[in-house]
Backbone as CSV, one residue per row, in Angstrom:
resi,resn,N_x,N_y,N_z,CA_x,CA_y,CA_z,C_x,C_y,C_z
1,MET,14.772,-16.468,15.855,13.807,-15.765,15.638,13.628,-14.291,15.760
2,PHE,13.151,-13.645,14.410,13.104,-11.849,14.806,11.551,-12.249,16.458
3,LYS,12.124,-10.890,16.442,11.161,-10.546,18.086,9.664,-10.162,17.498
4,TYR,9.016,-10.241,16.363,7.910,-9.936,15.921,7.351,-10.812,15.355
5,SER,7.642,-12.496,15.235,7.514,-13.173,14.875,7.432,-14.239,15.531
6,ASN,6.049,-15.449,14.932,6.129,-16.674,15.514,5.921,-17.548,14.783
7,THR,6.898,-17.411,13.280,7.079,-18.049,12.068,8.415,-18.575,11.670
8,ASN,8.999,-18.499,10.090,9.891,-18.707,10.104,10.371,-17.382,9.396
9,LYS,9.358,-15.734,9.264,9.395,-15.183,9.150,10.849,-14.365,9.491
10,ARG,11.390,-13.377,9.608,12.493,-12.392,10.238,11.986,-11.747,9.566
11,TYR,10.849,-11.034,9.912,10.620,-9.593,9.311,8.872,-9.330,10.407
12,TYR,8.232,-8.207,9.872,7.572,-8.048,11.226,5.882,-8.009,10.210
13,THR,5.380,-9.411,10.514,4.433,-9.300,9.065,2.982,-9.027,9.482
14,LEU,1.974,-8.289,8.990,0.824,-8.099,9.204,-0.194,-9.015,9.815
15,ASP,0.070,-10.497,9.319,-0.781,-11.086,10.137,-0.453,-11.487,11.770
16,TYR,0.970,-11.402,11.697,1.624,-11.242,13.480,1.168,-10.388,14.584
17,TYR,0.679,-8.550,13.536,0.231,-7.703,14.355,-1.236,-7.611,14.555
18,TYR,-1.906,-8.445,13.293,-3.231,-8.553,14.017,-3.628,-9.518,14.604
19,LYS,-3.343,-10.770,14.585,-2.810,-11.399,15.744,-3.056,-11.292,17.382
20,ASN,-1.592,-10.514,17.509,-1.134,-10.122,18.656,-2.296,-8.511,19.241
21,LYS,-2.990,-7.836,17.792,-3.581,-7.209,18.274,-5.341,-7.204,18.748
22,PHE,-5.350,-8.425,17.650,-6.804,-7.878,18.202,-7.131,-10.146,18.237
23,LYS,-6.136,-10.505,18.837,-6.640,-12.562,19.383,-6.898,-12.875,18.077
24,SER,-7.035,-12.672,16.908,-7.714,-13.087,16.036,-7.010,-13.063,14.185
25,LYS,-7.030,-14.224,13.564,-7.082,-14.061,12.672,-8.044,-12.285,12.019
26,VAL,-7.202,-11.544,10.549,-8.033,-10.352,10.401,-7.840,-10.194,8.876
27,ALA,-9.618,-10.323,8.475,-9.405,-10.311,6.712,-9.968,-8.713,6.631
28,LYS,-8.790,-8.500,5.625,-9.488,-6.973,4.602,-9.800,-7.189,3.309
29,ILE,-11.321,-6.215,3.506,-12.270,-6.288,2.384,-11.954,-5.403,1.638
30,ASN,-11.634,-5.972,0.579,-10.578,-4.678,-0.887,-12.555,-4.249,-1.328
31,LEU,-12.067,-2.817,-1.925,-13.439,-2.139,-2.084,-13.495,-1.095,-2.853
32,ASP,-14.013,-0.999,-3.561,-14.112,0.067,-5.216,-15.384,1.360,-4.646
33,ALA,-15.347,2.186,-3.955,-16.681,3.266,-3.893,-16.277,4.035,-4.452
34,ASN,-16.072,3.934,-5.662,-16.680,5.028,-6.653,-15.772,6.305,-6.043
35,PHE,-14.634,6.257,-5.717,-14.222,7.742,-5.540,-13.362,8.565,-6.966
36,THR,-13.214,9.120,-7.359,-11.886,9.687,-8.486,-11.128,10.316,-7.550
37,CYS,-9.857,11.243,-8.802,-9.190,11.059,-7.577,-8.003,12.715,-7.893
38,PRO,-7.820,13.399,-7.552,-7.479,14.869,-7.743,-5.917,14.837,-8.469
39,ASN,-5.554,13.332,-9.104,-4.511,13.499,-10.243,-5.119,13.125,-11.146
40,ILE,-6.925,12.503,-11.836,-7.249,12.453,-12.353,-7.978,13.630,-13.112
41,ASP,-8.740,14.325,-12.135,-9.873,15.351,-12.705,-9.586,16.339,-12.913
42,GLY,-7.884,16.316,-12.668,-8.123,17.974,-13.476,-7.262,18.929,-11.611
43,THR,-7.402,18.916,-10.604,-7.461,19.407,-9.495,-5.836,19.505,-9.407
44,LYS,-5.127,18.140,-9.501,-3.688,18.267,-8.932,-2.529,18.061,-11.172
45,GLY,-3.503,17.358,-11.622,-3.117,16.656,-12.655,-4.173,16.418,-13.413
46,ILE,-4.449,15.328,-14.451,-4.373,14.231,-15.686,-4.135,12.716,-16.151
47,GLY,-5.359,11.980,-15.803,-5.174,10.833,-16.486,-4.426,10.140,-15.242
48,GLY,-3.739,10.526,-14.149,-3.588,10.086,-13.239,-1.780,9.845,-13.074
49,CYS,-1.300,8.784,-11.938,0.604,8.761,-12.261,0.057,7.456,-13.500
50,ILE,1.304,7.182,-14.002,1.470,6.610,-15.259,1.698,4.790,-14.712
51,TYR,1.939,4.740,-14.015,1.298,3.097,-14.281,0.173,2.645,-13.671
52,CYS,-0.376,3.860,-13.747,-2.667,3.883,-13.267,-3.566,3.581,-13.974
53,LEU,-4.094,2.106,-13.608,-5.583,2.736,-14.431,-6.301,3.144,-14.337
54,ASN,-5.941,4.598,-13.545,-8.002,6.029,-13.217,-8.028,5.040,-12.316
55,GLY,-7.495,3.586,-11.403,-8.014,3.335,-10.537,-9.341,2.575,-10.596
56,SER,-9.192,1.433,-11.707,-9.972,0.560,-12.145,-9.925,-0.858,-11.214
57,SER,-11.027,-1.744,-11.102,-11.196,-2.577,-9.741,-12.049,-4.192,-10.610
58,ASP,-11.454,-4.803,-9.917,-11.981,-6.162,-10.692,-13.617,-6.051,-9.751
59,PHE,-13.963,-5.021,-9.862,-15.528,-4.910,-9.134,-15.458,-3.816,-10.367
60,LYS,-17.215,-3.801,-10.977,-17.486,-2.997,-12.485,-18.379,-1.416,-11.410
61,LYS,-18.329,-0.308,-11.539,-18.577,0.385,-10.839,-20.477,-0.061,-10.819
62,LYS,-21.018,-0.429,-11.548,-22.479,-0.397,-11.114,-23.056,-0.973,-10.084
63,VAL,-21.708,-2.240,-9.054,-21.900,-3.107,-8.531,-21.887,-2.116,-6.915
64,SER,-22.570,-2.333,-6.675,-22.991,-1.455,-4.884,-21.739,-1.944,-4.173
65,LEU,-21.502,-0.959,-3.600,-20.802,-1.151,-2.306,-20.991,-1.560,-1.783
66,LEU,-22.124,-2.712,-0.889,-22.410,-3.364,-0.285,-22.556,-4.879,-0.892
67,GLU,-22.533,-4.890,-2.071,-22.721,-5.931,-2.956,-20.964,-6.598,-3.081
68,GLN,-20.477,-5.569,-3.189,-18.251,-5.824,-3.231,-18.305,-6.665,-1.606
69,PHE,-18.853,-5.800,-0.516,-18.321,-6.024,0.850,-18.887,-8.489,1.201
70,TYR,-20.367,-8.195,1.226,-20.784,-9.485,0.949,-19.562,-10.721,0.183
71,GLU,-19.659,-9.912,-1.273,-19.149,-11.344,-1.837,-17.435,-11.749,-1.562
72,ARG,-17.299,-10.747,-0.920,-15.484,-10.284,-0.700,-15.846,-11.439,1.037
73,LYS,-16.629,-10.936,0.932,-16.654,-11.853,2.951,-16.908,-13.392,3.069
74,LYS,-17.439,-13.201,1.597,-17.791,-15.197,1.527,-16.707,-15.311,1.130
75,ILE,-15.789,-15.274,0.181,-14.794,-15.615,0.309,-13.675,-15.663,1.199
76,MET,-13.136,-14.870,2.121,-12.314,-14.667,2.639,-12.821,-15.315,4.038
77,LEU,-14.363,-15.714,4.301,-14.317,-15.802,5.576,-14.457,-17.865,5.305
78,ASN,-14.697,-17.989,4.254,-14.162,-19.559,3.171,-12.917,-19.795,3.478
79,LYS,-12.019,-18.717,3.698,-10.583,-19.594,3.414,-9.726,-18.958,4.921
80,TRP,-10.783,-17.934,5.943,-9.939,-18.287,7.622,-11.672,-18.101,8.216
81,PRO,-12.847,-18.540,8.239,-13.955,-18.669,9.002,-13.343,-17.960,10.486
82,ASN,-14.096,-17.194,11.322,-14.304,-16.916,12.374,-13.609,-15.515,12.365
83,SER,-13.012,-15.020,10.875,-11.994,-13.850,10.961,-12.790,-12.619,10.979
84,LYS,-11.962,-11.983,11.843,-12.371,-10.480,12.314,-12.156,-10.025,10.613
85,LEU,-13.074,-8.135,10.199,-13.030,-8.077,9.244,-12.530,-6.625,9.171
86,ILE,-12.119,-6.453,8.422,-11.205,-4.658,7.925,-11.948,-4.053,6.579
87,GLY,-12.935,-3.266,6.686,-13.313,-2.750,4.758,-12.558,-1.965,4.539
88,TYR,-11.417,-2.203,3.759,-10.893,-1.808,2.673,-10.740,-0.952,1.478
89,PHE,-10.723,0.250,1.656,-11.359,1.434,0.628,-10.037,1.587,-0.291
90,GLN,-10.239,0.421,-1.125,-8.630,0.439,-2.029,-8.588,1.145,-3.389
91,ALA,-9.803,1.849,-4.392,-9.498,2.026,-5.593,-9.281,3.475,-5.098
92,ASN,-8.440,4.213,-5.493,-8.443,5.874,-6.226,-8.002,6.051,-4.710
93,THR,-9.527,7.863,-4.257,-8.025,8.311,-3.716,-9.451,8.328,-2.739
94,ASN,-9.053,7.613,-1.930,-11.365,7.293,-0.628,-10.857,8.816,0.577
95,THR,-10.196,9.260,0.522,-10.721,10.610,1.365,-10.945,11.949,0.109
96,TYR,-11.214,12.070,-0.940,-11.302,13.070,-1.647,-13.000,13.242,-2.549
97,ASP,-13.442,13.543,-1.139,-15.165,14.047,-1.476,-15.486,14.723,-0.367
98,THR,-16.501,14.954,-0.559,-17.433,15.835,0.776,-17.071,14.616,2.458
99,VAL,-17.238,15.454,3.851,-16.824,14.418,4.843,-19.059,13.980,4.370
100,ASP,-19.973,14.440,4.271,-21.079,13.576,3.854,-21.680,12.671,3.211
101,LYS,-20.234,12.450,1.724,-20.293,11.291,1.219,-19.542,10.360,1.565
102,LEU,-18.393,10.740,2.358,-17.417,9.569,2.646,-17.545,9.030,4.364
103,LYS,-18.599,9.998,4.979,-19.847,9.403,5.966,-20.705,7.900,5.337
104,GLU,-21.441,8.778,4.349,-22.298,7.451,3.685,-21.577,5.989,3.393
105,ARG,-20.417,6.309,2.600,-19.766,5.308,2.561,-18.910,4.590,3.462
106,TYR,-18.436,5.091,4.667,-17.528,4.040,5.919,-18.266,3.595,6.577
107,GLU,-19.412,4.923,6.717,-20.456,4.419,7.866,-21.163,3.060,7.648
108,LEU,-21.165,2.877,6.168,-22.101,1.778,5.827,-21.723,0.293,6.053
109,ILE,-20.138,0.871,5.637,-19.539,-0.763,6.193,-18.900,-0.799,7.484
110,LEU,-18.645,0.075,8.144,-18.803,0.567,9.740,-19.459,-0.413,9.972
111,LYS,-21.227,-0.618,10.055,-22.114,-0.833,10.192,-22.075,-2.362,9.954
112,GLN,-21.478,-3.391,9.405,-21.524,-4.792,8.867,-21.344,-5.542,9.798
113,ASP,-21.556,-7.127,9.667,-21.332,-7.599,11.469,-19.504,-7.816,10.873
114,GLY,-19.312,-8.246,12.082,-18.064,-8.348,11.974,-16.337,-8.095,11.985
115,VAL,-16.688,-6.214,11.433,-16.304,-5.390,10.699,-15.546,-5.111,11.829
116,ILE,-14.401,-4.637,12.276,-13.697,-3.793,13.401,-12.797,-2.662,13.145
117,GLY,-13.572,-2.374,11.712,-12.227,-1.005,11.912,-12.435,-0.483,9.875
118,LEU,-10.998,-0.062,9.819,-11.298,0.495,8.034,-9.677,1.106,7.686
119,SER,-9.513,0.573,6.911,-8.530,1.070,6.378,-8.338,2.386,5.218
120,ILE,-7.963,2.914,4.693,-8.638,3.986,3.604,-6.981,4.187,3.507
121,ALA,-7.227,4.034,1.385,-6.079,4.863,0.483,-6.779,5.915,0.351
122,THR,-5.408,6.773,0.226,-5.157,8.038,0.159,-4.309,8.541,-0.750
123,ARG,-4.111,10.372,-1.005,-3.145,10.740,-1.073,-2.558,11.753,0.026
124,ALA,-1.092,12.005,-0.654,-0.566,13.036,0.852,-1.996,14.371,0.865
125,ASP,-2.022,14.562,-0.270,-2.795,16.051,-0.913,-4.272,16.061,-0.837
126,ALA,-4.612,15.080,-0.029,-6.289,14.459,-0.505,-6.914,14.395,1.399
127,ILE,-6.451,15.547,1.750,-6.715,15.246,3.407,-7.461,16.360,3.873
128,SER,-8.224,17.407,3.215,-8.725,18.244,3.952,-9.308,18.373,5.276
129,ASP,-9.069,19.821,6.187,-9.405,19.829,7.255,-10.563,19.353,8.144
130,ASP,-11.323,19.419,7.155,-12.703,18.847,7.491,-12.785,17.633,7.456
131,VAL,-12.446,16.700,6.009,-12.031,15.674,6.173,-10.813,14.670,7.710
132,LEU,-10.297,15.549,7.601,-9.527,15.107,9.281,-9.970,15.620,10.440
133,ASP,-10.612,16.371,10.259,-12.093,16.085,11.893,-12.305,14.803,11.760
134,TYR,-13.056,14.708,10.976,-13.875,13.507,10.805,-12.821,12.278,10.689
135,LEU,-11.805,11.815,10.552,-10.358,10.986,10.389,-10.944,10.850,12.529
136,CYS,-10.661,11.933,12.783,-10.117,11.881,13.750,-11.290,11.344,14.921
137,ASP,-12.684,11.715,14.289,-13.589,11.546,15.310,-13.710,9.574,14.919
138,LEU,-13.515,8.875,13.275,-13.363,7.568,13.658,-12.183,6.835,13.729
139,ASN,-11.166,7.493,14.386,-10.079,6.936,14.851,-10.325,6.829,16.517
140,LYS,-11.652,7.436,17.125,-12.191,7.383,18.206,-13.258,6.113,18.440
141,ARG,-13.856,5.983,17.118,-14.618,4.667,17.030,-14.220,3.744,17.077
142,THR,-13.460,3.598,15.963,-12.974,2.077,15.656,-11.331,2.033,15.495
143,TYR,-11.320,0.576,14.612,-10.257,0.709,14.381,-9.461,1.336,13.227
144,LEU,-8.751,2.217,12.467,-8.560,3.330,11.466,-7.183,3.388,11.158
145,THR,-6.797,2.960,9.895,-5.136,2.871,9.147,-5.644,4.149,8.039
146,ILE,-4.626,4.623,7.753,-4.915,5.805,6.699,-3.145,5.496,5.594
147,GLU,-3.834,4.774,4.389,-2.587,4.640,3.341,-2.328,5.597,2.643
148,LEU,-1.404,5.816,2.495,-0.394,6.687,1.889,0.505,6.441,0.426
149,GLY,0.165,6.579,-0.235,0.667,6.488,-1.455,2.587,7.538,-1.639
150,LEU,3.451,6.783,-1.803,4.321,8.156,-1.883,5.474,7.357,-3.537
151,GLN,5.603,5.886,-3.277,5.950,5.149,-4.281,7.464,5.524,-3.788
152,THR,7.961,6.889,-4.082,9.521,7.369,-4.014,9.635,8.630,-3.181
153,ILE,11.094,8.535,-2.698,11.104,10.374,-2.088,11.951,10.827,-3.481
154,HIS,11.944,10.420,-4.045,13.019,11.159,-5.300,12.299,12.056,-6.602
155,ASP,12.185,13.520,-6.844,11.496,14.279,-7.024,11.488,14.096,-8.382
156,LYS,12.532,14.108,-9.286,12.615,13.268,-10.845,11.755,12.489,-10.804
157,THR,11.967,11.684,-10.141,10.854,10.395,-10.312,9.524,10.325,-9.737
158,ALA,9.237,11.110,-9.260,8.078,12.091,-9.285,7.450,12.493,-10.143
159,THR,7.878,13.559,-10.738,8.006,13.967,-12.348,7.412,13.088,-13.122
160,LEU,8.674,12.542,-13.155,8.142,11.130,-14.289,7.285,10.557,-14.034
161,ILE,6.858,9.887,-12.899,5.754,9.378,-12.549,4.402,10.457,-12.335
162,ASN,4.001,11.683,-12.783,3.201,12.241,-12.645,2.558,11.971,-10.986
163,ARG,3.375,12.292,-10.097,2.586,11.813,-9.186,2.005,13.071,-8.234
164,CYS,2.636,14.162,-9.203,1.778,15.855,-8.598,1.634,16.481,-7.290
165,HIS,2.681,15.499,-6.047,2.332,16.170,-5.227,4.200,15.977,-4.474
166,THR,4.286,16.834,-3.356,6.299,17.117,-3.329,5.912,15.979,-2.076
167,LEU,7.338,15.701,-1.639,7.566,14.978,-0.389,7.636,15.710,0.843
168,GLU,7.657,17.225,0.873,7.163,17.915,1.584,5.876,17.498,2.482
169,CYS,5.132,17.887,1.129,3.807,17.954,1.267,2.734,16.794,1.786
170,PHE,3.722,15.297,1.055,3.903,13.723,2.157,4.612,14.018,3.076
171,ASP,5.664,14.753,3.691,6.145,14.374,5.420,5.050,15.017,6.283
172,ASN,4.319,16.169,5.414,3.625,17.202,6.622,2.320,16.662,6.677
173,THR,1.514,15.301,5.928,0.553,14.904,6.014,0.579,13.414,7.234
174,VAL,2.287,12.632,7.015,1.817,11.942,7.746,2.247,12.543,9.778
175,ASN,2.341,13.664,9.430,3.475,14.305,10.682,1.798,14.736,11.145
176,ILE,1.660,15.277,10.558,-0.641,15.813,10.931,-1.507,14.935,11.601
177,LEU,-1.284,13.305,10.901,-2.306,12.218,11.392,-1.278,11.818,12.752
178,ARG,0.149,11.463,12.499,0.576,11.336,13.571,0.470,12.394,15.165
179,LYS,0.194,13.418,14.424,-0.006,14.506,16.153,-1.613,14.306,16.115
180,ASN,-2.247,13.411,15.964,-3.892,13.570,15.930,-3.796,11.385,15.954
181,ASN,-2.975,10.573,16.434,-2.709,9.507,16.520,-3.026,8.622,15.825
182,ILE,-3.059,8.874,13.988,-4.002,7.980,13.390,-2.352,7.043,12.528
183,ASP,-2.970,5.907,12.714,-1.642,4.674,12.058,-2.045,5.380,10.954
184,VAL,-0.118,5.427,10.026,-0.424,5.673,8.940,0.533,3.863,7.867
185,VAL,0.265,3.914,6.987,0.710,2.826,6.172,1.346,3.942,4.621
186,VAL,3.217,3.072,4.159,2.743,4.117,2.955,3.487,3.149,2.219
187,HIS,2.975,3.108,0.999,2.648,2.345,-0.167,4.412,3.247,-0.849
188,ILE,5.260,1.954,-1.544,6.571,2.366,-2.115,6.690,1.752,-2.593
189,ILE,7.151,1.781,-4.242,7.500,0.934,-5.453,8.913,0.718,-5.924
190,ASN,9.135,-0.553,-6.102,10.769,-1.245,-6.264,10.528,-0.607,-7.877
191,GLY,11.643,0.042,-8.230,11.493,-0.543,-9.862,10.955,0.417,-10.838
192,LEU,10.910,1.350,-9.868,10.309,2.703,-10.950,11.094,3.406,-12.474
193,PRO,11.118,3.756,-13.449,11.628,3.850,-14.685,13.372,4.624,-14.075
194,TYR,14.415,4.149,-14.386,15.429,4.839,-14.446,16.499,4.918,-12.259
195,GLU,15.479,4.894,-11.575,15.714,4.589,-9.819,17.011,3.241,-9.991
196,THR,18.238,3.472,-9.339,19.027,2.512,-8.568,18.333,2.346,-7.475
197,LYS,19.369,1.504,-7.370,19.504,0.060,-5.912,19.100,1.411,-4.916
198,ASP,20.129,2.220,-4.823,20.768,2.593,-3.651,19.373,4.220,-3.670
199,MET,18.740,4.234,-4.497,17.859,5.017,-4.574,16.248,4.371,-3.809
200,MET,15.885,3.114,-3.656,15.204,2.565,-3.922,15.410,2.790,-1.856
201,LEU,17.063,1.868,-1.898,17.762,1.926,-0.445,17.332,3.388,0.582
202,ASP,17.503,5.420,-0.244,17.156,5.876,0.536,15.817,6.154,0.545
203,THR,14.972,5.829,0.188,13.594,5.701,0.324,13.292,5.196,1.595
204,ILE,13.229,4.161,1.707,14.211,3.357,3.343,14.660,4.200,4.541
205,ARG,15.239,4.849,4.325,16.289,5.196,5.217,15.656,6.564,5.559
206,HIS,14.469,7.294,4.186,13.616,8.570,4.765,12.785,8.015,6.001
207,LEU,12.081,7.429,5.601,11.083,6.580,6.174,11.229,6.283,7.702
208,ASN,11.908,6.038,7.589,12.524,5.348,8.623,12.911,6.834,9.402
209,THR,12.491,8.006,8.980,13.022,9.502,10.386,11.568,9.473,10.316
210,LEU,10.410,8.822,9.644,8.417,9.750,9.988,8.470,8.282,10.981
211,ASP,7.112,9.206,11.622,6.673,8.149,12.203,5.386,7.255,11.995
212,ILE,5.713,6.186,10.681,4.818,5.268,10.155,4.415,3.844,10.761
213,GLN,3.790,3.762,11.148,3.027,2.638,11.334,2.865,1.186,10.640
214,GLY,3.397,1.276,9.334,3.324,-0.188,8.404,3.530,0.350,6.749
215,ILE,4.177,-0.407,6.510,4.520,-0.479,4.957,4.167,-1.083,4.108
216,LYS,3.780,-0.938,2.792,3.765,-1.890,1.777,4.504,-1.732,0.526
217,ILE,5.699,-2.572,0.169,6.383,-2.577,-0.408,5.896,-3.157,-2.111
218,HIS,5.911,-2.741,-3.824,5.260,-3.204,-4.888,6.503,-3.395,-5.376
219,MET,5.874,-4.161,-6.853,7.277,-4.105,-8.080,6.731,-3.844,-8.358
220,LEU,7.365,-3.022,-9.220,6.851,-1.810,-10.900,5.643,-2.670,-11.744
221,SER,4.634,-2.562,-12.091,4.051,-3.764,-13.065,3.576,-2.823,-14.695
222,ILE,3.170,-3.253,-15.580,3.477,-2.166,-16.866,2.348,-3.098,-17.232
223,VAL,1.165,-2.311,-17.350,0.024,-3.168,-17.457,-1.119,-2.278,-18.404
224,LYS,-1.326,-3.128,-19.055,-1.307,-1.994,-20.413,-2.776,-1.228,-20.800
225,GLY,-2.855,-0.602,-21.241,-3.443,0.981,-21.117,-3.138,1.865,-19.761
226,THR,-1.942,1.810,-19.448,-1.213,2.668,-19.092,-0.380,4.049,-19.704
227,LYS,-0.195,4.609,-19.684,0.989,6.142,-19.984,2.318,5.099,-19.824
228,LEU,2.363,4.601,-18.171,3.918,3.615,-18.366,4.488,2.599,-19.639
229,ALA,2.939,2.362,-19.682,2.317,0.868,-21.246,3.494,1.465,-22.252
230,ASN,3.033,3.047,-22.805,2.990,3.317,-23.540,4.969,3.861,-23.587
231,LEU,5.268,4.115,-22.812,7.000,4.722,-22.514,7.172,3.820,-22.180
232,TYR,7.316,1.991,-22.358,7.686,1.226,-22.402,7.804,0.871,-23.473
233,GLN,6.638,1.165,-24.338,7.032,0.441,-25.926,8.184,1.632,-26.674
234,ASP,8.261,2.868,-26.346,8.454,3.643,-26.828,9.840,4.325,-26.318
235,LYS,10.338,3.836,-25.566,11.635,4.336,-25.200,11.703,2.485,-23.783
236,PRO,12.277,1.412,-23.829,12.303,0.509,-23.196,13.419,0.742,-22.165
237,PHE,12.997,0.297,-20.715,13.974,1.389,-19.753,14.623,-0.508,-18.924
238,LYS,15.543,-0.525,-18.118,15.578,-1.974,-17.306,14.379,-1.709,-16.314
239,ILE,14.094,-2.808,-16.337,12.677,-4.053,-15.676,13.684,-4.767,-14.148
240,LEU,13.591,-4.612,-13.428,14.354,-5.292,-12.307,13.848,-6.449,-12.905
241,THR,14.999,-7.600,-12.666,14.514,-9.283,-12.400,14.397,-9.608,-11.373
242,LYS,14.001,-10.762,-11.016,13.215,-11.605,-10.056,14.642,-11.657,-8.909
243,ASP,15.687,-12.202,-8.897,16.456,-11.968,-8.426,16.992,-10.519,-7.048
244,GLU,17.152,-9.658,-8.846,17.149,-8.547,-8.680,16.734,-7.825,-7.329
245,TYR,14.578,-8.167,-7.779,14.010,-7.622,-6.620,14.656,-8.072,-5.216
246,ILE,14.738,-9.027,-5.067,14.693,-10.036,-4.083,16.048,-9.617,-3.556
247,ASP,17.343,-9.012,-4.178,18.375,-8.871,-3.655,17.677,-7.066,-2.743
248,ILE,17.491,-6.459,-3.382,16.927,-4.975,-2.980,15.981,-5.327,-1.449
249,VAL,14.410,-5.876,-2.162,13.976,-5.839,-0.482,14.616,-6.056,0.230
250,CYS,15.291,-7.665,0.373,15.638,-8.071,1.414,16.889,-6.914,1.821
251,ASN,17.157,-6.021,1.403,18.121,-4.931,1.740,17.157,-4.234,2.026
252,GLN,16.168,-3.445,2.125,15.084,-2.291,2.621,14.601,-3.241,3.442
253,ILE,14.421,-5.032,3.955,13.975,-4.760,4.530,15.009,-4.524,6.011
254,GLU,16.173,-5.317,6.061,17.315,-4.961,6.829,17.928,-3.722,7.195
255,LEU,17.249,-3.063,6.683,17.195,-0.848,6.448,16.319,-0.490,8.258
256,LEU,15.042,-1.166,7.399,13.516,-0.944,7.688,13.739,-1.122,9.200
257,ASN,13.195,0.606,10.562,13.261,0.228,11.338,12.117,-1.269,12.120
258,GLU,12.884,-1.941,13.050,11.536,-3.300,13.482,10.391,-2.974,13.675
259,ASP,10.234,-1.929,14.095,8.156,-1.655,14.385,7.733,-1.914,13.430
260,ILE,8.054,-1.300,12.360,7.270,-0.966,11.224,6.941,-2.503,10.661
261,VAL,5.452,-2.406,10.430,4.628,-3.966,9.983,5.048,-3.778,8.486
262,ILE,5.067,-4.491,7.715,5.463,-5.148,6.637,4.127,-5.978,6.585
263,HIS,3.285,-4.915,5.547,1.565,-5.264,4.638,1.533,-6.266,3.766
264,ARG,3.212,-5.511,2.869,2.989,-6.346,1.585,5.002,-6.518,1.293
265,LEU,5.051,-7.279,0.749,6.220,-7.429,-0.173,6.083,-7.882,-1.676
266,THR,5.070,-7.515,-2.439,4.962,-7.567,-4.129,3.494,-7.267,-4.084
267,GLY,3.196,-7.393,-5.718,2.190,-7.686,-5.808,0.987,-7.888,-5.991
268,ASP,0.092,-8.206,-7.034,-1.209,-8.941,-7.069,-1.544,-8.304,-8.518
269,PRO,-0.568,-8.409,-9.875,-1.963,-7.934,-11.159,-2.502,-8.737,-11.388
270,ILE,-3.119,-8.679,-12.591,-4.006,-9.821,-13.271,-3.074,-10.020,-14.197
271,LYS,-2.981,-11.225,-14.556,-2.021,-11.678,-15.205,-2.364,-11.283,-17.256
272,GLU,-3.607,-11.319,-17.082,-4.519,-10.322,-18.658,-4.113,-8.912,-18.647
273,GLU,-3.352,-7.685,-18.131,-3.023,-7.022,-18.548,-1.754,-6.994,-18.094
274,LEU,-0.994,-7.867,-18.397,0.633,-7.461,-17.493,1.131,-7.421,-18.664
275,ILE,2.017,-6.499,-18.994,3.142,-6.856,-19.474,3.946,-7.268,-19.440
276,GLU,4.635,-6.626,-18.372,6.455,-7.164,-17.382,5.985,-6.585,-16.529
277,PRO,6.976,-7.075,-14.991,7.737,-8.758,-15.857,6.381,-9.491,-15.514
278,LYS,7.004,-10.475,-15.956,5.740,-11.923,-16.215,6.361,-12.748,-14.536
279,TRP,7.441,-12.815,-14.359,8.064,-13.254,-12.887,7.253,-12.560,-11.527
280,ILE,6.233,-11.608,-11.839,5.517,-11.251,-10.678,4.446,-12.160,-10.086
281,LEU,3.943,-12.627,-11.007,2.824,-13.208,-11.327,2.816,-14.816,-10.254
282,ASN,4.193,-14.731,-10.128,4.156,-16.823,-8.903,4.708,-15.785,-7.337
283,LYS,3.384,-15.374,-7.260,3.702,-14.745,-6.019,4.623,-15.615,-5.053
284,ILE,3.745,-16.523,-4.869,4.777,-17.153,-3.648,6.177,-17.926,-4.097
285,ASP,6.985,-18.040,-5.035,7.702,-17.796,-5.349,8.346,-16.759,-4.894
286,VAL,8.048,-15.188,-5.019,8.981,-14.322,-4.713,9.043,-14.343,-3.231
287,LEU,7.937,-14.953,-2.656,8.035,-13.989,-1.126,9.018,-15.415,-0.432
288,ASN,8.873,-17.019,-0.661,9.815,-17.798,-1.190,11.428,-17.201,-1.315
289,GLY,11.423,-16.907,-1.679,12.730,-16.463,-2.303,13.522,-15.264,-1.485
290,ILE,12.308,-14.174,-0.756,12.699,-13.123,0.007,13.238,-14.469,0.945
291,ASP,12.197,-15.173,2.061,12.429,-15.386,2.644,13.975,-16.439,3.251
292,LYS,13.774,-17.068,2.294,15.423,-17.762,1.557,16.171,-17.176,1.903
293,GLU,16.542,-15.733,0.577,17.489,-14.636,1.458,17.719,-14.770,2.340
294,LEU,16.789,-14.280,3.790,17.375,-13.663,4.658,17.895,-14.035,5.154
295,ALA,17.200,-15.761,5.214,17.886,-16.931,5.794,19.352,-17.220,5.763
296,ARG,19.198,-17.410,3.934,20.998,-17.331,3.701,22.328,-15.904,3.948
297,ARG,21.356,-14.734,4.705,22.290,-13.665,5.225,22.092,-13.971,6.707
298,ASN,21.275,-14.640,7.515,21.364,-14.692,8.729,21.191,-13.574,9.174
299,SER,20.346,-12.476,8.220,19.779,-11.718,8.627,18.171,-11.257,8.936
300,TYR,17.271,-9.913,9.361,16.679,-10.179,9.680,15.548,-8.189,9.485
301,GLN,14.412,-7.773,10.004,14.269,-6.881,9.771,14.807,-5.373,10.818
302,GLY,15.855,-4.751,9.888,16.155,-3.906,10.869,18.332,-4.153,11.607
303,TYR,18.289,-4.906,11.242,19.708,-5.825,10.460,20.298,-4.552,10.544
304,ASN,20.013,-4.219,9.841,21.746,-3.004,9.025,21.025,-1.549,9.483
305,ILE,20.347,-1.131,10.370,19.488,0.188,10.088,20.725,0.871,11.482
306,ASN,22.237,0.416,12.017,22.973,0.896,12.573,24.355,1.153,12.028
307,LYS,23.736,0.182,10.436,25.694,0.593,9.977,25.416,1.410,9.068
308,ASN,24.489,2.046,8.890,24.229,2.088,6.922,23.965,4.040,7.664
């Protein structure tokens, strides 16, 4: 059994981490706080990353933050009664505003019954000094996690996907957050156009050199209405098969530092919006495939860390 597991999982799951830290099931409440993004409004770029629907969510903008919270809370507590809750500011860039505007949204959620902390998704180039000061204050008062979208360490791919910030910027932001004892979770995407398996593994190797606490691994989803969809239609590129994805993820897990919590191993696209790959819609099948492959290899998270 993997050292950070009490199930058949051979990697450090978020559920295991939460149950050990909080002695309880913890549910994350996804929220769209109507923020924009410096890669959408023209500050850094226009139109966002090529796979992005500009932060659209399944909540309409007219639905208030509290309405979203209560609706999702009801769903989560029906699944997991007595769970503790984390407000997850997910859509767009959730530190990209004035401190007053951030306080208005963050503090509202923190006041709700059952909430033990916040998880805030943002970009490495969107945390100003005054916002950092506020995050440091929050970190002293509640459980706080900052989620940073890296996707890839490779400059050529970053340019193609229109990420609009550098790896150096990302690394510096991680270092600043960790200097202030703020936990960091990093998002990466497998299957980005023209990336090889070795390139995807190199992204993991680089993350191992940083002080990060968690990772989310996604499979690239080609979604209707995105620039990526147009690119795929005009110049189709290779899409990973399910077996290829499982193989790559297992290799990434084997390379990953054993104390980094794995928050996610695949995505949750909306069926009606997804163009490719269709196999990603069967999330349980993908996760079971990863478990079976790790068991077949008799390996686990960190198994190959000293062999590469």
